[in-house]
Biotite code that builds the C-alpha atoms (Angstrom):
import biotite.structure as struc

atoms = struc.array([
    struc.Atom([1.486, -22.001, 16.935], chain_id="A", res_id=1, res_name="MET", atom_name="CA", element="C"),
    struc.Atom([3.369, -21.405, 13.672], chain_id="A", res_id=2, res_name="LEU", atom_name="CA", element="C"),
    struc.Atom([2.688, -17.706, 13.819], chain_id="A", res_id=3, res_name="ILE", atom_name="CA", element="C"),
    struc.Atom([4.213, -17.474, 17.297], chain_id="A", res_id=4, res_name="ILE", atom_name="CA", element="C"),
    struc.Atom([7.303, -19.402, 16.111], chain_id="A", res_id=5, res_name="LYS", atom_name="CA", element="C"),
    struc.Atom([7.670, -17.128, 13.110], chain_id="A", res_id=6, res_name="GLN", atom_name="CA", element="C"),
    struc.Atom([7.161, -13.977, 15.231], chain_id="A", res_id=7, res_name="LEU", atom_name="CA", element="C"),
    struc.Atom([10.039, -15.079, 17.441], chain_id="A", res_id=8, res_name="LYS", atom_name="CA", element="C"),
    struc.Atom([12.428, -15.979, 14.538], chain_id="A", res_id=9, res_name="SER", atom_name="CA", element="C"),
    struc.Atom([11.674, -12.924, 12.296], chain_id="A", res_id=10, res_name="ALA", atom_name="CA", element="C"),
    struc.Atom([9.540, -10.448, 14.204], chain_id="A", res_id=11, res_name="PRO", atom_name="CA", element="C"),
    struc.Atom([9.865, -7.526, 11.814], chain_id="A", res_id=12, res_name="LEU", atom_name="CA", element="C"),
    struc.Atom([8.902, -9.413, 8.652], chain_id="A", res_id=13, res_name="SER", atom_name="CA", element="C"),
    struc.Atom([6.014, -11.057, 10.477], chain_id="A", res_id=14, res_name="THR", atom_name="CA", element="C"),
    struc.Atom([4.580, -7.907, 11.782], chain_id="A", res_id=15, res_name="ILE", atom_name="CA", element="C"),
    struc.Atom([5.056, -6.201, 8.436], chain_id="A", res_id=16, res_name="THR", atom_name="CA", element="C"),
    struc.Atom([3.064, -8.928, 6.696], chain_id="A", res_id=17, res_name="ILE", atom_name="CA", element="C"),
    struc.Atom([0.373, -8.860, 9.291], chain_id="A", res_id=18, res_name="ILE", atom_name="CA", element="C"),
    struc.Atom([0.128, -5.093, 9.122], chain_id="A", res_id=19, res_name="ALA", atom_name="CA", element="C"),
    struc.Atom([-0.184, -5.250, 5.331], chain_id="A", res_id=20, res_name="ALA", atom_name="CA", element="C"),
    struc.Atom([-2.931, -7.778, 5.613], chain_id="A", res_id=21, res_name="ILE", atom_name="CA", element="C"),
    struc.Atom([-4.849, -5.650, 8.201], chain_id="A", res_id=22, res_name="ILE", atom_name="CA", element="C"),
    struc.Atom([-4.404, -2.501, 6.209], chain_id="A", res_id=23, res_name="LEU", atom_name="CA", element="C"),
    struc.Atom([-5.634, -4.293, 3.039], chain_id="A", res_id=24, res_name="PHE", atom_name="CA", element="C"),
    struc.Atom([-8.624, -5.741, 4.803], chain_id="A", res_id=25, res_name="ILE", atom_name="CA", element="C"),
    struc.Atom([-9.567, -2.320, 6.200], chain_id="A", res_id=26, res_name="CYS", atom_name="CA", element="C"),
    struc.Atom([-9.321, -0.478, 2.912], chain_id="A", res_id=27, res_name="SER", atom_name="CA", element="C"),
    struc.Atom([-11.113, -3.301, 1.028], chain_id="A", res_id=28, res_name="SER", atom_name="CA", element="C"),
    struc.Atom([-13.981, -3.327, 3.586], chain_id="A", res_id=29, res_name="THR", atom_name="CA", element="C"),
    struc.Atom([-14.360, 0.432, 3.320], chain_id="A", res_id=30, res_name="ARG", atom_name="CA", element="C"),
    struc.Atom([-14.450, 0.018, -0.481], chain_id="A", res_id=31, res_name="HIS", atom_name="CA", element="C"),
    struc.Atom([-17.014, -2.785, -0.312], chain_id="A", res_id=32, res_name="LEU", atom_name="CA", element="C"),
    struc.Atom([-19.236, -0.537, 1.883], chain_id="A", res_id=33, res_name="LEU", atom_name="CA", element="C"),
    struc.Atom([-19.052, 2.167, -0.894], chain_id="A", res_id=34, res_name="PHE", atom_name="CA", element="C"),
    struc.Atom([-17.210, 4.529, 1.515], chain_id="A", res_id=35, res_name="GLN", atom_name="CA", element="C"),
    struc.Atom([-14.076, 4.975, -0.696], chain_id="A", res_id=36, res_name="SER", atom_name="CA", element="C"),
    struc.Atom([-14.531, 8.570, -1.572], chain_id="A", res_id=37, res_name="THR", atom_name="CA", element="C"),
    struc.Atom([-11.073, 9.156, -2.945], chain_id="A", res_id=38, res_name="ALA", atom_name="CA", element="C"),
    struc.Atom([-11.232, 11.149, -6.220], chain_id="A", res_id=39, res_name="PHE", atom_name="CA", element="C"),
    struc.Atom([-7.647, 10.102, -6.962], chain_id="A", res_id=40, res_name="GLU", atom_name="CA", element="C"),
    struc.Atom([-8.495, 6.455, -6.605], chain_id="A", res_id=41, res_name="MET", atom_name="CA", element="C"),
    struc.Atom([-11.031, 6.661, -9.456], chain_id="A", res_id=42, res_name="GLY", atom_name="CA", element="C"),
    struc.Atom([-8.460, 8.386, -11.614], chain_id="A", res_id=43, res_name="ILE", atom_name="CA", element="C"),
    struc.Atom([-5.766, 5.777, -10.911], chain_id="A", res_id=44, res_name="TYR", atom_name="CA", element="C"),
    struc.Atom([-8.164, 2.880, -11.378], chain_id="A", res_id=45, res_name="ASP", atom_name="CA", element="C"),
    struc.Atom([-9.271, 4.219, -14.750], chain_id="A", res_id=46, res_name="GLN", atom_name="CA", element="C"),
    struc.Atom([-5.725, 5.083, -15.905], chain_id="A", res_id=47, res_name="VAL", atom_name="CA", element="C"),
    struc.Atom([-4.334, 1.769, -14.844], chain_id="A", res_id=48, res_name="THR", atom_name="CA", element="C"),
    struc.Atom([-7.262, -0.027, -16.623], chain_id="A", res_id=49, res_name="TYR", atom_name="CA", element="C"),
    struc.Atom([-6.636, 1.939, -19.791], chain_id="A", res_id=50, res_name="LEU", atom_name="CA", element="C"),
    struc.Atom([-2.884, 1.205, -19.769], chain_id="A", res_id=51, res_name="ILE", atom_name="CA", element="C"),
    struc.Atom([-3.585, -2.518, -19.249], chain_id="A", res_id=52, res_name="SER", atom_name="CA", element="C"),
    struc.Atom([-5.813, -2.464, -22.355], chain_id="A", res_id=53, res_name="GLN", atom_name="CA", element="C"),
    struc.Atom([-3.091, -0.780, -24.466], chain_id="A", res_id=54, res_name="GLY", atom_name="CA", element="C"),
    struc.Atom([-5.013, 2.513, -24.604], chain_id="A", res_id=55, res_name="LEU", atom_name="CA", element="C"),
    struc.Atom([-3.640, 5.979, -23.918], chain_id="A", res_id=56, res_name="PRO", atom_name="CA", element="C"),
    struc.Atom([-4.089, 6.809, -20.148], chain_id="A", res_id=57, res_name="PRO", atom_name="CA", element="C"),
    struc.Atom([-6.315, 9.877, -20.653], chain_id="A", res_id=58, res_name="ILE", atom_name="CA", element="C"),
    struc.Atom([-8.508, 10.234, -17.601], chain_id="A", res_id=59, res_name="SER", atom_name="CA", element="C"),
    struc.Atom([-12.085, 11.170, -18.297], chain_id="A", res_id=60, res_name="SER", atom_name="CA", element="C"),
    struc.Atom([-12.075, 13.023, -14.967], chain_id="A", res_id=61, res_name="PHE", atom_name="CA", element="C"),
    struc.Atom([-9.158, 15.277, -15.794], chain_id="A", res_id=62, res_name="LEU", atom_name="CA", element="C"),
    struc.Atom([-9.249, 14.997, -19.637], chain_id="A", res_id=63, res_name="GLU", atom_name="CA", element="C"),
    struc.Atom([-5.506, 14.966, -19.823], chain_id="A", res_id=64, res_name="VAL", atom_name="CA", element="C"),
    struc.Atom([-2.913, 12.302, -20.442], chain_id="A", res_id=65, res_name="HIS", atom_name="CA", element="C"),
    struc.Atom([-1.874, 10.909, -17.032], chain_id="A", res_id=66, res_name="HIS", atom_name="CA", element="C"),
    struc.Atom([1.825, 11.259, -17.626], chain_id="A", res_id=67, res_name="LEU", atom_name="CA", element="C"),
    struc.Atom([1.253, 14.939, -18.315], chain_id="A", res_id=68, res_name="GLY", atom_name="CA", element="C"),
    struc.Atom([-0.489, 15.360, -15.043], chain_id="A", res_id=69, res_name="ASN", atom_name="CA", element="C"),
    struc.Atom([1.496, 13.197, -12.528], chain_id="A", res_id=70, res_name="HIS", atom_name="CA", element="C"),
    struc.Atom([4.211, 11.479, -14.544], chain_id="A", res_id=71, res_name="ALA", atom_name="CA", element="C"),
    struc.Atom([3.317, 8.293, -12.779], chain_id="A", res_id=72, res_name="ALA", atom_name="CA", element="C"),
    struc.Atom([5.530, 5.815, -14.591], chain_id="A", res_id=73, res_name="TRP", atom_name="CA", element="C"),
    struc.Atom([4.880, 3.302, -11.881], chain_id="A", res_id=74, res_name="SER", atom_name="CA", element="C"),
    struc.Atom([1.426, 2.707, -13.204], chain_id="A", res_id=75, res_name="MET", atom_name="CA", element="C"),
    struc.Atom([2.771, 0.788, -16.173], chain_id="A", res_id=76, res_name="TYR", atom_name="CA", element="C"),
    struc.Atom([4.040, -2.237, -14.043], chain_id="A", res_id=77, res_name="PRO", atom_name="CA", element="C"),
    struc.Atom([0.832, -2.006, -11.982], chain_id="A", res_id=78, res_name="VAL", atom_name="CA", element="C"),
    struc.Atom([-1.207, -2.312, -15.175], chain_id="A", res_id=79, res_name="ALA", atom_name="CA", element="C"),
    struc.Atom([0.329, -5.795, -15.622], chain_id="A", res_id=80, res_name="LEU", atom_name="CA", element="C"),
    struc.Atom([-1.686, -6.838, -12.580], chain_id="A", res_id=81, res_name="LEU", atom_name="CA", element="C"),
    struc.Atom([-4.784, -5.384, -14.160], chain_id="A", res_id=82, res_name="TYR", atom_name="CA", element="C"),
    struc.Atom([-4.137, -7.693, -17.160], chain_id="A", res_id=83, res_name="LYS", atom_name="CA", element="C"),
    struc.Atom([-4.533, -10.607, -14.785], chain_id="A", res_id=84, res_name="ILE", atom_name="CA", element="C"),
    struc.Atom([-7.776, -9.271, -13.207], chain_id="A", res_id=85, res_name="TYR", atom_name="CA", element="C"),
    struc.Atom([-8.798, -5.631, -13.541], chain_id="A", res_id=86, res_name="PRO", atom_name="CA", element="C"),
    struc.Atom([-9.767, -4.529, -10.065], chain_id="A", res_id=87, res_name="SER", atom_name="CA", element="C"),
    struc.Atom([-9.197, -1.592, -7.860], chain_id="A", res_id=88, res_name="VAL", atom_name="CA", element="C"),
    struc.Atom([-8.183, -4.054, -5.122], chain_id="A", res_id=89, res_name="TYR", atom_name="CA", element="C"),
    struc.Atom([-4.800, -4.273, -6.673], chain_id="A", res_id=90, res_name="TRP", atom_name="CA", element="C"),
    struc.Atom([-4.299, -0.612, -5.906], chain_id="A", res_id=91, res_name="LEU", atom_name="CA", element="C"),
    struc.Atom([-5.452, -1.026, -2.421], chain_id="A", res_id=92, res_name="LEU", atom_name="CA", element="C"),
    struc.Atom([-3.165, -4.085, -1.894], chain_id="A", res_id=93, res_name="LEU", atom_name="CA", element="C"),
    struc.Atom([-0.151, -2.191, -3.274], chain_id="A", res_id=94, res_name="ILE", atom_name="CA", element="C"),
    struc.Atom([-0.964, 0.717, -1.044], chain_id="A", res_id=95, res_name="GLN", atom_name="CA", element="C"),
    struc.Atom([-1.209, -1.524, 2.071], chain_id="A", res_id=96, res_name="ALA", atom_name="CA", element="C"),
    struc.Atom([2.081, -3.242, 1.290], chain_id="A", res_id=97, res_name="ILE", atom_name="CA", element="C"),
    struc.Atom([3.886, 0.096, 0.766], chain_id="A", res_id=98, res_name="CYS", atom_name="CA", element="C"),
    struc.Atom([2.599, 1.589, 4.049], chain_id="A", res_id=99, res_name="LEU", atom_name="CA", element="C"),
    struc.Atom([3.453, -1.604, 5.971], chain_id="A", res_id=100, res_name="ALA", atom_name="CA", element="C"),
    struc.Atom([6.914, -1.725, 4.512], chain_id="A", res_id=101, res_name="ILE", atom_name="CA", element="C"),
    struc.Atom([7.574, 1.481, 6.276], chain_id="A", res_id=102, res_name="GLY", atom_name="CA", element="C"),
    struc.Atom([8.412, -0.575, 9.332], chain_id="A", res_id=103, res_name="THR", atom_name="CA", element="C"),
    struc.Atom([11.707, -1.635, 7.713], chain_id="A", res_id=104, res_name="ILE", atom_name="CA", element="C"),
    struc.Atom([13.271, 1.852, 7.414], chain_id="A", res_id=105, res_name="PRO", atom_name="CA", element="C"),
    struc.Atom([11.815, 2.798, 10.764], chain_id="A", res_id=106, res_name="THR", atom_name="CA", element="C"),
    struc.Atom([13.445, -0.254, 12.312], chain_id="A", res_id=107, res_name="TRP", atom_name="CA", element="C"),
    struc.Atom([16.791, 0.553, 10.579], chain_id="A", res_id=108, res_name="SER", atom_name="CA", element="C"),
    struc.Atom([16.725, 4.193, 11.576], chain_id="A", res_id=109, res_name="LEU", atom_name="CA", element="C"),
    struc.Atom([16.063, 3.133, 15.173], chain_id="A", res_id=110, res_name="ALA", atom_name="CA", element="C"),
    struc.Atom([18.953, 0.668, 15.078], chain_id="A", res_id=111, res_name="ARG", atom_name="CA", element="C"),
    struc.Atom([21.169, 3.289, 13.487], chain_id="A", res_id=112, res_name="HIS", atom_name="CA", element="C"),
    struc.Atom([20.274, 5.811, 16.267], chain_id="A", res_id=113, res_name="ALA", atom_name="CA", element="C"),
    struc.Atom([21.658, 3.271, 18.764], chain_id="A", res_id=114, res_name="GLY", atom_name="CA", element="C"),
    struc.Atom([18.524, 1.488, 19.971], chain_id="A", res_id=115, res_name="LEU", atom_name="CA", element="C"),
    struc.Atom([18.657, -2.162, 20.734], chain_id="A", res_id=116, res_name="ASN", atom_name="CA", element="C"),
    struc.Atom([16.564, -4.695, 18.640], chain_id="A", res_id=117, res_name="LYS", atom_name="CA", element="C"),
    struc.Atom([13.663, -4.735, 21.070], chain_id="A", res_id=118, res_name="LYS", atom_name="CA", element="C"),
    struc.Atom([13.406, -0.912, 21.106], chain_id="A", res_id=119, res_name="LEU", atom_name="CA", element="C"),
    struc.Atom([13.792, -0.740, 17.396], chain_id="A", res_id=120, res_name="ALA", atom_name="CA", element="C"),
    struc.Atom([10.918, -3.278, 17.018], chain_id="A", res_id=121, res_name="PHE", atom_name="CA", element="C"),
    struc.Atom([8.806, -1.130, 19.321], chain_id="A", res_id=122, res_name="ALA", atom_name="CA", element="C"),
    struc.Atom([9.514, 1.858, 17.093], chain_id="A", res_id=123, res_name="MET", atom_name="CA", element="C"),
    struc.Atom([8.317, -0.122, 14.110], chain_id="A", res_id=124, res_name="ALA", atom_name="CA", element="C"),
    struc.Atom([5.122, -0.877, 16.085], chain_id="A", res_id=125, res_name="ILE", atom_name="CA", element="C"),
    struc.Atom([4.750, 2.701, 16.949], chain_id="A", res_id=126, res_name="VAL", atom_name="CA", element="C"),
    struc.Atom([5.002, 3.551, 13.214], chain_id="A", res_id=127, res_name="TYR", atom_name="CA", element="C"),
    struc.Atom([2.207, 1.154, 12.457], chain_id="A", res_id=128, res_name="LEU", atom_name="CA", element="C"),
    struc.Atom([0.200, 2.573, 15.366], chain_id="A", res_id=129, res_name="SER", atom_name="CA", element="C"),
    struc.Atom([0.485, 6.084, 14.191], chain_id="A", res_id=130, res_name="TYR", atom_name="CA", element="C"),
    struc.Atom([-3.094, 7.183, 13.126], chain_id="A", res_id=131, res_name="PRO", atom_name="CA", element="C"),
    struc.Atom([-1.798, 8.968, 10.035], chain_id="A", res_id=132, res_name="VAL", atom_name="CA", element="C"),
    struc.Atom([-0.660, 5.603, 8.593], chain_id="A", res_id=133, res_name="ILE", atom_name="CA", element="C"),
    struc.Atom([-4.015, 3.981, 9.162], chain_id="A", res_id=134, res_name="PHE", atom_name="CA", element="C"),
    struc.Atom([-5.914, 7.001, 7.728], chain_id="A", res_id=135, res_name="ASN", atom_name="CA", element="C"),
    struc.Atom([-3.677, 7.231, 4.664], chain_id="A", res_id=136, res_name="LEU", atom_name="CA", element="C"),
    struc.Atom([-4.638, 3.642, 3.947], chain_id="A", res_id=137, res_name="ASN", atom_name="CA", element="C"),
    struc.Atom([-8.356, 4.475, 3.971], chain_id="A", res_id=138, res_name="LEU", atom_name="CA", element="C"),
])
């Protein structure tokens, strides 16, 4: 009942949180089933772990310093989460949240284009329903 009340009072934030949870569960399940075949995920997991341990982020896959390859400064704040508990699930959670947050600019663009709140909300749902968003998460 609380979810229905929350959905009525703040539908966009509720659906964004629900989408982030669903995306995280799906990507985590795939990883648990040994189906996460992303080469990049292995690189980012190793680099984030190395940064969290105070070591230079030189990937053994690429044998180069990660900042020389991607200049991914964002991995340094993420490494703080690895200090709490080093797990690739942090990366999967951040990815799910970032993909779900795409509902907010989608809703804003729809409102800016002149759609009413219900249609803008529908556009946010369409964004989440788009297969590329789900497949990017996996």
